[in-house]
N, C-alpha and C positions, 0 to 999 in steps of 0.2 A: 705807437707810430704817430708822428705829428700829423695834424690836419693838412690835407693837400687841397689845392685849388684846381678843380676839375671842370673842363669844358666837355659837354656831352651833347651831341646832336641826335636827332630822332628820338627825343626823350619822352614823347607823349604816350607811348604804348609799347607793348611787347618787351623785348630785351632792354630797350632804352629806359622804359619806366621802371622795370625791375631793378636795373642797375642804379638808377638815380636813388631809389628808396634805400637800397642796401648800402650804398656808399655814404649817403647822408646819415643813416643810422650808425655808421661807424665813425661819425664825427667829421667827415670831410665837407668842404664847401663845394657846392655844385652850381654851375651855371648851365641851365638847360635851354636847348633850342629845339623847336619843332614848328610845324606850320599851323598847329591847332592850339588855341589859347587855353581852353578850359582844363584839359588834363594837366598842363603845366602849373596852372594856378592851384589845382587840387594837391599836387605833390608838394609844392612850396608851403601850402597851408598846414601840412603835417609836421613841420619842423619849426624850430625857433626862427624868429624874424631875422632875415639877413643871411641865414646859413644856405638857403637855396634861392638863387635868383633865376629869372627866366626871361626869355625874349621870343616872341613869335618871329620866326626866320625861315628862309628857304636857302638851303645850302648851295643852290645854283646861283644865288645872288651874293657876290662878294661884298657888297656894301652892308648886307645884313650881318655877315660874319665879322667884318671889320668893326662894326658897332658893338658887337658882343665882346670882342677882344678888348676894345678900348674901355668898355665898362668894367670888365674883369680887372684890368690893370689899374683903373682909377679906384675901384672898390677894394681890391685885395692885393694889389701890387704885382700881379703876374699870373702865369699859368704853369702848373706843375704837371698836369696830366691832360692829354687830349684824346677823346674817344669819338672818332668820326663814325658814328653808328648809323646815321640815316641811310636807308637803302630800300630798294623794292625789287620784286621779281614778278614778271608777267610772262607766264608760260604759254607757248603755242608751237606747233610745228613750224619750221622755218618757212616752208612754202606758203603758209597761211598767215604769217605774222604781219602786223602792221608796222610800217617803218617808224611811225610816231612812238610806238612802244619800245622799239630798240633804242631810239634816241633818248627817250625818257629814262631808261635804265642806265645808259651811258652817262647822261647828264647828272643823275643823282649818285649812282654807285661809284663812278670814276671821277668825273669832274667835281662833284660835290665833296668827295674825299680830298682831292687835290686843293680845292678852294679852302677847306677847313684847315688842312695842314699848312698851307702857305701863309695864312693869316696868323696861325699860332706858333709857327716854328721859331721866330726870333725870341719870344718869351720863353718857350720851352728850352731852347739852347742855353739861354741866360741862366735858367734855373736847373739845368741838368735834369730835364724832365723825362716824361714817359709817354710814348704814343701807344695806344691800344687800338689796333685795327680789328674790324669785324669782318673776317673772311667767311669761309663756308667750306664744307666738304667739297663743294663745287670749285674751290680754289685749286684743287688738284685732280678733279675728275670731271668729265663732261657727261651730261645726261641728255637723253632725247627730250625734245620739246623745251629745252632750257639753254640752248647753245649760247645765246647772247648774254643771258644772266651769268652763265659759267665764265664767259670771257671777262665780264666785269670783275668777278671775284678772282680770276687769275691775275687781273691787273692790280687788284688790291694787294695780293701777295707779292707781286713784283715791286710795287711801291714800298712795301714794308722792307723787303730785302735791300733796296736802294738806300733807304734811311739807315738801316742797320750798318751797311758798309760805309757810307759817307759820314755818319755821325757816331761812329763806334765809341769815341771817347766822350761824347756829349749827351747822348740820348739812350734810354732804354726803349726797345721796340718789341712789342708783342703782338702776334696775330692770333686771334681766337677763331677756330674753324669749327662751327657747330654743324651737326647733322640736323635732321628735322626737329623743329621746335613748335610746340603747340601754341601758336599765336594766330592772328588774323592775316598773316602773310599771304596765304594762298588765295584770299579773297580778291586780290588784285588781278587774278587771271580771269579774263572775260569769257573764255571758251567754257561753257557750262559743263559739258561732258568731261573735259579734261580736268577742270577744277574739282568736280565731285569725285572723279576717280582718284585724285591725289589727296583729297581731304582726310580719309582714314589714316593715311601715313603720317600726316601732320598732327592729327588729333592724338595719335599714339606716340608722338614725339616728346622731347624733353620739355620740362617746365622752364619758362624764361628765367626763373630765379636760379636755376642750375648754371645757366650761362653767366648770370650776374656774379655768382660765386666764383666762377673761373676768372672773371675780370678782377674781382677783389683779390684773389690769390696772387695774380700777376703783379698787381700794384703793391701788395704788402710784402712781396719778396725783395723790395728795394734794399740794397746794401748787402744782401746775401747771395744774389744771383739774378739772372734774367731768364724768364720764360720766353724764348724766341717764338715758339708756337705752342698752342694748346688745342688739341683736337678732342672734341666731345661728341659722343654719339648716344642715341637712345639705348637703354638697356633692354635688349630683346629676349632676355632669358624667360 
């Protein structure tokens, strides 16, 4: 498969970092975005100069995304794959939640995805590209103490379906829906008792590399078919 030009947000840790390393090992060109500089530098240093570029960016700032897109087009000529991976979850009972936490999840998980897609779509369409959305089991199910997070992932699924319908002849669209993944995701929850009650479930979850492999599978299917959705769950046997 030819080398693809891939834009990946939330690339500094967890699923994003695992995906960056796997796709770079497969020979693709990666442009990585995250709010923390050092992990991006470390990933880029593992590969040949120029294969992995990076930029400190916040997906809620359109100017950051526009700068990344412009750099990709100037350096590599365009974007073939866009993976708006940046996201967060802050769990709490609705009656005890902080409005700022709800706003933060909506800003990153929904508006951040829209910002990323909006800046990348013209180049993706030009190149008959691929959008890989990071949903969740929560895209189709609602869980206690995570209602607003679930709502943001429902929104991601709806956006994916809209892209698939409106750009059927121009884009491939895949939504990856993971269950629990063993990352630091749960650390964002401030309610100590709730966070620690959930921690064993996340620690028994999937390795982030398994999700990265699902993303690579979707990308590498190009020309043979399109994975509209891939749902992956921990093996509880």
